[in-house]
N, C-alpha and C positions, 0 to 999 in steps of 0.2 A: 836747208838754205843757208848759204854763207852770208854773214853780215859783217861788213868791214867799216870801221869808224875812222874817218879821215881827219887830218889836221889842215886847217886853212892856212895858206901862205899870207892871206890878207892881214895886214897889220904887222907883219914880221919881215917886210921887204928889205929892211936895213940890216938884217942879220945875214952874214955870209951864207951862201947856199949850203956848204958842207956843215957848218955849225947848226943851221936850222934843221937839216935832215937828221943829224945826230940827236938833236933835242926832241924831235918827233919820235924817234925810236925809243929814247930813254923814257919818254912819258907814257909809252904803251899804245900809241896809235898804230893803226894797221896800214896807213897810206897817207897820201897827200892830195889836197884839192888846191890847184894853183893854175894860173896862167903861166905860159913859158916865159922865162926872163928874156927881156929884149936884148941885153948884152950877149953877144955871140958866145963868149967864153963861159959866162955864167950859165947860159942855156945848155951848152954841151956838158958842163959839170953837173948841172941839175939832173939831166937825163941819165948820165953815166952812173952817178952815185945812187940815184933812185933805183936803178936796175940792180946795182951791186947789193944794195940793202934789201931788195925784194919788196919795195914799196910800190903798190899800184898807184896810178895817177888818174884822177878825174881832172881833166884839163878844162880851163875856162876859155870861152870865146866871148870877149866883151869889146873887142877893138873895132869891129866893123863900123865903117863910116858912111855917111850919106843921108841927106834929107829927102832925096828923090829915090824912088824904088829901084830904078835900074842901077844907079851907082851903089846903093846899099847892097844889093844882091851880088854885084861883082866883088865888092869888098868883103862881104860875108863869106863867099866861097873861098876867096884868097886866105882868109884867116882860119877857116875850117881846115883847109889844106895844110897850113902851117902848124896847126895844133896836132896833126898826125905824127909829127916828128918824134914825139915821146911815147908812141904806141899806147895811147890812153885806154882805160877801161870804157870810158864814156866821154863825150864832149858835152859839157854843160854850157849852154848858150844864152847870152843876153841878146834876144832876137828882135830885130826890127825896131819900130817906133810906135808909141801908143797912138800917134796921130795918123798913121797909115790907114788908108781905107781898108775895108774888109778884103777886097780883091788883092790889094798890096800885101796885107798880112798873110794871105794864102800863098802868095808868090814867095814869101820868105820861107814858109813851111815847106813848100815844094822844092825850093833850092836845097834845104836841109835834107829832105827825103831822098832827093836824087843823089846827093853827096853820100848819104848813108848807104844807099844801095851799091854805089860804085866802090865804096871803101870798106864795106862790112863793119860799120861802126854806128853806134846809136848816138844821135844828136838829141839831147833833151833840152827843151825850151823852158827856161826858168820862169816861174810865175813872179815876175818882177815889175815893180812900178816903172812906168816910162817905156815899157816894151810890149810886144804882143802878149796877150794873156795877162795883162796888168791887173785885171779885175775878174771876178767870177762871171759877171755878165758877159764880158768880152770873150772869155775862155769858153763859155757855153756855146757861143756861135761857132768858134773855131773847132770845137770838139764835134759838132754836128756835121761840119763840112769836111773835116780831115780825120777820119776814124783811126788812122795810124799814128797820129801826133803823140809824141811822148813828152813828159814834163819832168822837170826838177821841182819838187814840192817845196816851195818856200812860202808857206801860208802866212808868214808874218806880214808880207806885203798886202795880201788880200784883206787881212784883218784891219790894217791901217787904211787902205783905200776905201773900204766900206764902213769904217768906224763901227765895227761889230765883231762878234765872234761867229759870224757867218751863219747866223740862225736862219736867214732867208734863202740860203743857197745850198741846202743839203744835197740835192741831186747833183749839182755841179761839183761840189766837194767830193762826193762819192765817185763821180766819173774821173776827177783829177787823181784820186787815189788809185783807181784802176790803171791809169796811164803813167803813174809815177815809176821812174827808174832810178832816181837819186833823191836824197833828202838833204836840204839845208836846215839843220836843227838850230834855228834861232827863235826865240820867243818874242813875239810882238804883242801889242795891245791896241785897243781901238784908236788911240791917238798917236801911235808911233810904231816903227818897225822893230824896236828893240827895248825891252825893259832894262833897267839899269843893272840889276843883279838877281839872277834866279835863285840865289841862296837866301834871299830875304823873305821872311814869311808874308810880308804885305803884298808880294807879287805871286802868291800861291795860286790865285785864280787863273791867270794866263798860263802859268807853268803847267798846271793840271790839264788845262784845255789842250795845250800843244802836245803834251805827252800822250794824251788820249788819241790825238790825230796820228802821231807817229806809231803808236801801238796798232792802230787800225790799218796803217799802211803795211806794217810787218805781217799782220794776219792775212791781208789781201794778197801780198806777194807769195806767202807760203801756199795759199789756196791756189794761186795761179801756177805753182810749180817753178817759181823763179829760182835760178841757181845762185845768183849773187845780188845783194842789195847793198849799195854804198850810202853812208850817212856822214855828212860833214858837220862838225860842231862849228857854227858860223856866227858866233857873237863877234861883232866887229870893233875896230878902233874908233876914236872920234872921227867924224861927228855922229856915228851910230852910237858909240859909247857916250853916256852922259858925262858931263864935265862940271866942275865947280865954277862959280862966278862970284868974284873975279878970279882970275888965274888960269881958267880953261884947263884945269888938271883933271884927268880921268878919275871918276869916282871909285874905280876898282881896277884890278888887273885883267885885261882881256885874256891873257894866257890862263890865269887861274879860273876864270869863269868857264872857258871852254874845256878845261881839264875837269871841272865839276860836271859839265854836261856830258863828257865822255863817260865818266863813271855812272852817271844817271842813266845814260842810254844802255850801258852794259847791264844795269839792273833791270831795265825794261825788257831787254832781249832775252836774258837768261830764262825767265819763266816760260817763254814761248818756244824755246828750243827743246 
């Protein structure tokens, strides 16, 4: 199984596209996890240079709008279609709203499934606060009703939402692992979606918990015969990144933390290959 570690564009939006991609290559990443730039020229350059550099893209869909289900699904399909412009490996989706009824949440999944079938692309629903699948209890019901639903595993959200290390949700976590096609490798803790710095020994407990989850996903994907698994180092900028007070200055470098995570993930991957 191939495992590719991707660099997030999140937090680096102000860096010119070409400079960002060169930085990604120099750091040793295998690809990019990004939404497509809204500026038309930047979007064309991003797609062109990513292809020239041989960087696979997991593209983000987070723009879909609408509080009512019909409007959301129309917007959702529009943005899924737009995401195809970069020939992504996977579309990672912030899908729906957490307040949608169960039938409405299923309509969002069905919209994604129909789009996937027509375009031969996997749409992975990120386990994200505020979206469908925002909690393991919610996801458990979706899994029962939609056996083909795929997920991007960002369990930092579930840990935060449940204020736990998911001790009461083993079966649901195991099912989410089986359905995972992409990983967002960010370490959360029961009171938040991101620890301040995974290099600090006082945060060893959540780091060890999450590395065990990611190792379990890798083992499961190998057992399934998966050909490619993508993983994004996804520690984010403020307000995910902790800041000082007064001053609101980030407590550490987002880039350096994600680089540390990339090397940590390579250490996890190597013994299993």
